N, C-alpha and C positions, 0 to 999 in steps of 0.2 A: 540890766536895759529891758521895759518888756517891748514885743512882738508889736502890739499899736505905738507905742510911743516911737520902734525903726518907723515903721509903714509910714507915719507923721510927716516920715522928713524930704524932702529934695532928695532921690535917690539917679543913680545912674544902673544900668542894668542890661545883662545879656544872657536873651533868653534862646533856648536848644530845640529845634521840633525835630522829634524822628518821624518820619516817613514810612518806616518800615524796607523802604527801598535809597533813601536820603538821607541825611542830614541839614538842615540849616537853619543860619543865626543868625540873629540881630542883635542889632546894640543901640545904644540910647539912651532919652533922661526920662525921669519925669519931674514934673515941677506939681509942688503945692500950692497957688495962688488964691485969696481968700473965699469967689466964690466960683474952683472950673477944679480940674485938676486937668495941666496937658504933658500928652508923652509926646514926644521928640523920634522917631525911630530916623535912625542917622547912614543904619547899611540893611542889610543891603540897598534896599530903595530906599531916600527920603521923602518920610512920611510925617504925621502931625492928626492926632487924636484928642480934641477935647472933650472932658464928659463936666457936663453939667446937667443941675436937675435928674431929668430923667431921661435924656440924647445925647449921644456923642457925636460932637461933627467933625467928619472925618476927611482929613487933605493926604490926596496925592501928588505929590508937586515929582513925579518923574511921568505921568500921565498925564497934567495939571488937568486935573477932576475932583471936586469935591462933594460928600454926600450928606448926610443928616438919618443913624437910625436912634429908631425908639432904644431905649435900655426895656426888657425885658429875662422875665424868666429863665431863659434858652442863653439868654449875654450875658448876664448880669451880677456873675458868682464872681469874680477876678474886678471886674472893675466897683464893686460893692464893697468889698474887701482894699480894696485899696483905697475907697471917698468915708467910711467908717469905722475900719475894723475887723477885728476877731471878737465876735461876743464867745465869753467863755460858756454858755453855754451851746455850743459851737463845736468844741472842742474836743477829741477823743483819743484815744493811744498816745495818754502823753508821756512824753520818755525827760531826761534831760535837757534835751536841744530840740529836741522835734514833738512832733503835733498831728494829729491828721485832722481834716474839718470837715464837717461835710450842710454843706447850705443847698437849699433850695434843686434838689435831689444830686446836685453834683462834687465828688469825695477832690482835696485837695491835700497834699501833705503840706508844712509847713519845717524849712528848719533853719536854727538861729544858731549864725556860723564866727560870730565875734557881734559886738557890740556895736559893728557899726556895719554887721552886713547878715543876709537872709534869705532863704529861697522860699518856692515855691513851685511843689512839682505837681501836673495833672494831665486827663487826657482829652483832650478835647474834641466836639462832635464828631467830630473825621477820627476815633477814636488815633490820635498823634500822639506821643506821649509832647507832653514840654517840659520842659525847665529851667525857673528862670531867676537869677542871681543877682540880687538885688547889693546897693553898696550905696551908701551913702555918701552926700557930696560933702 
């Protein structure tokens, strides 16, 4: 199965962020709908993100807050991958089941774990290391 076919599935995920002093784990699901993508974080806090067109709707249920932000080059690469997949001209250093991707000056690494699982790792804008492991629902 190609990476873009994996990405287009509904997925569960676990994200691990290493801030240097501690490791934070988040768990949730990602659902592809016709006109938008819905990401629900179930742990450690309850949040929802709806990605549609050029905006992200953010709902923080713990603090009963919501906001809408515009997708821009600084925050778009992961959302673009989840929405549109990966273009072959963005792929570099391809090995058996892994490769790196350069998009909007951001580099991240993709590892195909199995026919139903893959991971994406990258450093965020705070230079924290992030690893997201996705599994097909």
